[in-house]
N, C-alpha and C positions, 0 to 999 in steps of 0.2 A: 273511103270517099270523103273528100273535103267538104262538100255541101252537107252531107249527113253529119259530119263531125260538128260543124257550126250550128246546125239546127238542134242537135241534141245538147250541145253546150248551152244554148239559150233556154231550152226546155228545163234543164237541170239547175240553172242559176237561181239562187235565192238571195233575199236581202241580207241574210246572215253571212253570206259569202263575201259581201262587199266590205273592203277596208274603210275605216272612217274617213280617210282622205279622199277616197273615191266618192263616197256619199256627199262629202262637202263640195267636191268639184261638180257633181251632178246637180246640186242645188244652185250653184253658180250658173250653170247652163240654163236652168229653168228661169232664174231671175233675169238673165240676159235676154232670153227668148221673149219673155213677157214685155220687157222694155222695147224690144224690136217691134213687136206687134202693136203695142199701144202707141209708140212713136209714129207708126205708119198711118194712124187713124186720120190725121188731117189731109193726107195726100189724096187728090182727086181720084186717082186710079184705084185706091183702096175702096173708096165709096162706090165706084163703078162695079167692082167685083162683089161687094156686099149687096148691092141692089140687084145685080144679075142673079146671084144665088138665091136671094129672097124671092125674086120673081119666078124662079123655077117652081115654086110651090111644093117642094119636096117634103118628106116626113119631118116632123119636129122632134129630132132626137138629140142633137148636139148644138153647141153654142158657137156663134161667130164672135170671137173675142174682140172686145172693144165695142162692137155694134149691138150685141145682145140678141140678134135674130136667132131663131132656132131653125135648123135645117137638118138634113139627113147626116148620118155618120160620115159618109164618104165626102159629101159636099162641105161639111165643116172642116174636114182635113184639107180639102182643096183651098178654100178661102183663107184659112189661117196660115197655110203654107205660102200663099201669095203675099199676105201681110208681112210675113217674116223676112222676105227677100227685098221688100220695097226700098228700104233705106240703105241697103248694102252695108249693114252694120252688124250682121249676124256672126256667130262663132265659126271656127274653121280649124283645119289641120293643114299645116304647110306641106309636109311631105306627102299627104294624100290629096292635096289640092281639092278639098271638098268642104262642104258646109253642112254638118250633121243637123244643126238646129232647123234648117230649112225644110227637112223632110221628117226626121224622126219625131220631133216634138209636136208638130201639128197633128201627125198621125196618132201618137199615143195619148195626147190630150183628148182627142175625140174618142179614142178607144176606151180610155179610162172613164169618161163621162157616160158613154154608151153602156159599158159593162159594170158600172158602179164600183169601181176599184178604189182601194185606199192608197195612201201615200207610199207605203213600203212597196206595194206591187208596182206602182207607177215608177218609182226610182229604179227598181230592178229592171223593168222593161227598158227604161231610158239607157242605163249602162249597157245592157245587152245590145240595143240598137246601135248605139255609138260604136261599140266594140266591133261589131260586124261591118258596119259601114266604113269605118276608117280602114279596116283590113282590106276590104274589097277595093276601095279607092287607091290605097297605097300599092296594090298589086298592079296598077295600071299607070306606069310612069308617064308623066305629063308630056315629056319630050318625045314619047313614042305613041301618043294617043292618036286616034283616027278622027279627031275633030268634034267629038261630043263633049259637052260639059258633064263631068263625072258625078256631080251632086245628084242629079236626077236618077240616072240608071243605078248607081251604087246604092243610093238612098232607098230606092224602091225595094230592092232585094232585102236590105237590112230592116227597113220599116215593116215589111211583111212579117218578118220574124217577131219584131217587137210588138206589133199589133196582135199577132197570133198568140203571143204569150199572155196578153191581157184578156184574150178570149178563151184562155185555158186550153189551148191546143196542145197535144202531146208532141213528142219529138218527130214522129213520122208525119203528122199533120203539118207541123212547122216546115218540114222538108218540102212537102207539097206546096205550102204557101209560097216559099221562096221559088220553087220551080214554076209555079203559076205566074208569079211576078216577072220571072225571066221571059215568059212568053208574051206578056202584055205590057211590059215596061215602056215608058215614054222616052223618046230620044230628043235631046235638045242640041241643036247645032251651036257651036261656039260663035258663029256669026250673029247670033241673037243677042249677044251681050253689048253690042255697040250702038244702042239707040232705041230699038223697039220697046214700047212700054209693056208688051206682053212678056218680056224677059223674066220678071219675078214669078211667072206662073210655073216655072220649071220645078220649084219646090212643092207647090200645091198639087200639080198634076201627079208628081211622084208619090206624094202622101196619099192622094185619093186612090191611085192604082194599087198601092200597098194594102190599103183597107179592103179593096175589092178582092185582092188575091187571098187575104186571110179569110174573108167571108166565104169565098168559093172553096177554099180548103176545108173550112168548117162544114160546109155543105156536103163534102165528100169528093170533090174533084181532085184529080191528081196532076202533078207537074213533073217535069224532068227531074230525075233523081240526082243527077250531077250537073246542075245548071251552071256552075262556075267553071269547071274544067272541060265539060263535055265527055263523051265516051268514045273509046276506040271503035273503028279506025278513023272516025270523023274529027273528033276533038273540036266541035263547033260550040263550045260553051261560051259563057258570057265573057270571060277574060280574053279569049282569043279573038272575039268579035270586036272588043273595044280597045285593044292594044296590039301593036305590031310585035311586041316582045314582052309579054306580061311577066312580072316577077311574082310568081304564085307562092313563093315561100312566105310572103306576108300573110297569107290567109290563115295559117294556123300556128305560126312561130310564136311560142310563148303564150299560147291561148290558155287562159285560166291562171296564169302566173303574173303577167303584166297587163294592167288595164290602160288601154290606149286613150281613154278619155282624159287621162292626165296630160296628154300632149296637145289638147285643144287650146287654141289661142282665143282671145277676145279682141274685138276691134274698138279702139278708142276714137276712130274717125269713120265717118260714113263714106266709105270709098273702097274700091277694089284693093285687096290686100297687097297686090303687086306694087301699089303706089305708096304704101305706108312709110317706108324708110325715107323716101323723098319728102313726103308730107311732114314727118317728124323733124327732119333736118331743116326744112324751110320755116316751120313754125318756130323752132328754136332760134334761128337767125333773126327772124322778124322781131321776136320778143326781146331777145338779149341785146340787140343793137338798135331797138326802137326805130325800125325801118318803116317809112311811110310810103304809100302807093306812089305819090307824086315824085318821090326821090329815086325810084327804081329805073335804071337804064336798061337792064337786061338780066335774065336769069338763065343759068346753064345747069342742066341736070344730066349727070352721067350715071348710068345705072346698068344692070345686067340686061342682056339682049331681050329676054322675054318681056320684061317690064317695059322697055323702050318700044317694043313691037306692039304690045297689047294695050298700053295705057298712055303712051307718049306721043302719039301721032295725030290726035284729033283735037281740033280747035272748036270751041262752041260757036255756033252761028245762030242768028235769029230763028226762033222756032225749035232749037235743039231741045230734046227731052232731058229730064233729070237722069235717065239711064245713060245717055251720051256723056253727061258731065261727070257721073260717077266713075267713068272709065277714061277721063281726060285729065292727065297731069297738068297740062297748061291751064285748064280751067280751075282745077283744085288749088294750084299754087297761087293763082291770081286772087281767089277769094280768101286764101289764108293771109296774103299780104294786106288785103282790104279789111278783113273782119277778125283776123287772128283766131279763127275757129273754122271747123269743118263738120257741120252737123246738118240736120234736116233743114234748117232755115236757109242754108247756103244753096239749096236746090230748088227754091221757090221760083216760079216762072218769072217774076219781076227781077230777080237777081240774075237769072240766066240771060234775060233780055237787056240787061244794063250795058250800054255801049262802053262805059268805062271799064267794066269787068272784062269784056271781050278784047278791048284794046290792050289791057294789061296781060291777058292770056297770050297775046301774040308776041309778047316779049320773052316768053318762056320757051326755051329750046331744049329738047330731050334727045340724047344720043346714047347708043350702046358703047360700053367700055369693055375691051377684051379682058382686062385684069379682073374687073368686077364680075363679068360673066362667068369666069372660071370658079368663082366662089359660090355660085348658085348651083343646086338648091340648098346646100348646107347653110348658106347665108343668103340674104336678099338685100344686097347693099345698094346704096345710092349716095352720090355726092352732089351737093347743091352749092352753087356759087352765085351770089347776088352782087351785081355791079351797080353802083349808085352814080347818079349824075355828077356828084362832086369828085368822082375819081376813086373813091374808096371801094373796097371789095371785101366780101365776107364769104367764108366757105365752111361747110360742115358735112361730115360723112356719117351715116348711120348704117351699120352692117346687119343688125337684127332688129326688126321693128318692135316697138313698144307692145307689151302684153303678150309676147311669145313666152312660153313656159321657161325658156332659158333665162329670160330676164325677170321673170316673176310677174305676178299680177297683184298689185296692191289692193287689198280688199276695200279700202276707203274709196279708191278711184273707181272700182267696179260698181260699188254701191251708188256713187255719184252719177255714173252713167245711167243706171237704172232709174234713179229718182228723177234725173233730168228729162229722160224720155217719157216716163209715165206721167210726170206732173204736167206735161203739156196738155193732157186730156182728163186727168182724174184729180180730185181734191187731194191735198197733201196727206191728210189723215188716212185716206183710203190707200194711198201708195205705201204708207208706213204699215198699214195692216197687211197688205199683200206681202211686204218684206218679212213681217213676223211669221206669217203662215208658211212661207217658203223655208224660213229658218228651222221650222219644226215640221217639215213636210212628212217625215216618217211617222208622225203621230196622227196624221189626218185620216179620218175614217172614210171619207168620200172625197175624191178629187173635185167633185162638183162644188164643194165649199170654196175652194180657191177660184174656180172658174167663175162663180157668181160675182166675185169681187172685180174681175177683169172686164167689166162692161160699164158703159156710161149710164 
């Protein structure tokens, strides 16, 4: 049974099993996650979530990162998961089309604090959670999905195992935790990504549900034994419910031999990954040719069909949310031309409301190109052409966006991202201290030592 195989794999995994490069990648994921959470602190919706959780008056077990409030194990996972998603700058896996940091890390940070675990135990749970989540998500081809965002459902099942591992559950208890998660998991419609400010809750709700599933399994509840594939003659398991034609070979192929965390990408820009090739091309054109906003006559973006459909058709209007703009290539390219950057500052209300930005966005036209579409999903290409008022024209194509594993992730750039986000809210010396702790995470006796540093 596939579900039992994954659960027992997680139960048996030890820190000593992990290759050095896998541990290093796991630490990069931790550092990137902390940057995402701290960078989200100034956003009004993060404050609203922190206040809402605080006002629930739940047990003081775990920490809301950034804010420092204590709340229950499950609500800390919920809030920290929301914070992770706010800036749309979290890690991901292209072929799985999912964001492990949004679910796995808020869940296991809360679990490690709750159960007083050390750095080695935390890193082992992280790798286990990423491994299972990526496998589940990859088994659900995006082009054959049934309309749900995969991060939440796939993340819930995987995080239940990772949390359960930190609660010292055995293989059968972990199997039950995943089965319980499959019964209670949250479903997020893809329609939620184009504007509503509740959208980032998909990570937090999944992390919270995973915590509850692991605690219920610890209590003695049972779940479906084959939650992923289902049982004959029904076969109503998770994979068949979330995809019209699941590729279930992903679930166990190379399990224990290849660590899929090595395929995780990081985001240099605060935007949907489907837009990153166009963003990179546009930024290069602007910088290399010293293009000024007032000189632009028009911008043409040709890209693969999914990108054109999901991030190419929306123009910012007065009152648009930051979520709308994170999924609007016209907006993102407009602010790149204006600011030569795409980070948290480009999504502030005054920027979105700027009539000059909106006017420039209307000069950006996005279309699907058949030849580029054929390259997806192996590549995620985009070609950007900028026409200037003086008659000049500049063009650039990017096939694989920056910081995909195929192109490599320069360590200095990744550190710069973390320091840039964290320094928005914490003193420089504190940020450096967090960096040093993450570098030596395997030596940490209690994860609470790190968590205490990630509050104002």
